[in-house]
C-alpha positions as CSV (number, residue, x, y, z in Angstrom):
1,M,-20.1,-5.9,-9.8
2,I,-20.0,-2.2,-9.3
3,T,-20.0,-0.1,-12.5
4,I,-20.2,3.6,-13.2
5,F,-24.0,3.1,-13.9
6,N,-24.9,1.5,-10.5
7,R,-22.6,3.2,-8.1
8,R,-22.7,6.3,-5.9
9,E,-19.9,8.2,-4.3
10,L,-19.8,7.5,-0.6
11,I,-17.0,9.7,0.5
12,V,-14.0,11.7,-0.7
13,T,-11.0,11.9,1.7
14,M,-7.4,12.7,1.7
15,D,-6.8,10.8,5.0
16,M,-5.3,7.4,4.4
17,K,-6.3,6.1,7.8
18,R,-9.9,7.3,7.4
19,Q,-10.2,5.6,4.0
20,S,-8.7,2.4,5.5
21,D,-11.2,2.5,8.4
22,I,-14.1,3.0,6.1
23,R,-13.0,0.1,3.8
24,N,-12.8,-2.1,6.9
25,I,-16.3,-1.1,8.0
26,L,-17.7,-1.8,4.5
27,A,-15.9,-5.2,4.3
28,D,-17.0,-6.3,7.8
29,N,-20.6,-5.5,6.7
30,H,-20.3,-7.3,3.4
31,I,-20.8,-4.1,1.3
32,D,-19.0,-4.1,-2.0
33,Y,-17.0,-0.9,-2.8
34,V,-14.5,0.5,-5.3
35,V,-11.8,3.0,-4.4
36,K,-10.4,5.5,-6.9
37,T,-7.1,7.0,-5.8
38,T,-5.7,10.1,-7.4
39,N,-2.1,11.2,-6.7
40,L,-2.2,15.0,-6.3
41,Q,1.6,15.3,-6.4
42,R,1.8,13.9,-9.9
43,A,3.8,16.0,-12.3
44,S,1.4,17.5,-14.9
45,G,3.9,17.5,-17.8
46,V,6.9,19.4,-19.1
47,G,7.8,22.4,-17.1
48,S,5.6,21.6,-14.1
49,G,6.7,23.2,-10.8
50,R,7.2,19.8,-9.2
51,S,9.8,18.9,-11.8
52,Y,11.9,21.8,-10.6
53,M,11.2,21.9,-6.9
54,G,10.4,18.3,-6.0
55,S,8.0,18.0,-3.1
56,V,9.6,20.5,-0.8
57,G,7.2,22.0,1.7
58,I,4.3,19.8,0.6
59,N,2.5,17.8,3.4
60,Q,2.8,14.2,2.1
61,D,-0.2,13.2,4.3
62,Y,-2.4,14.9,1.8
63,S,-0.8,13.9,-1.4
64,C,-3.6,11.4,-2.4
65,E,-7.3,11.7,-2.8
66,Y,-9.4,8.7,-2.1
67,K,-13.0,8.3,-3.5
68,I,-15.0,5.4,-2.2
69,F,-18.0,4.2,-4.2
70,V,-20.7,1.7,-3.3
71,R,-23.7,0.4,-5.1
72,K,-26.6,2.9,-5.2
73,N,-28.9,0.5,-3.3
74,D,-26.2,0.0,-0.5
75,Y,-25.6,3.7,-0.1
76,G,-28.0,4.3,2.8
77,K,-26.7,1.5,4.9
78,A,-23.0,2.3,4.1
79,E,-23.6,6.0,5.0
80,A,-25.2,5.1,8.3
81,L,-22.3,2.7,9.1
82,I,-19.5,5.3,8.6
83,R,-21.2,8.1,10.5
């Protein structure tokens, strides 16, 4: 089980295909991982610009941030595999 105490951030990307490829590499090599996804287009509250404008002119390919974490002791192997 991966917890905040035994994990290390492997990569941060905004590319959905890249995070998918990395997840496949980790799974194929039996390395446990956790993905934290942040929606960068989320309205931040009352009066946010997005609530008035929508997502006009915003590249939807970069609307999410993906952080992939692995166990600290798997980090070296995982890093070598994704390079």
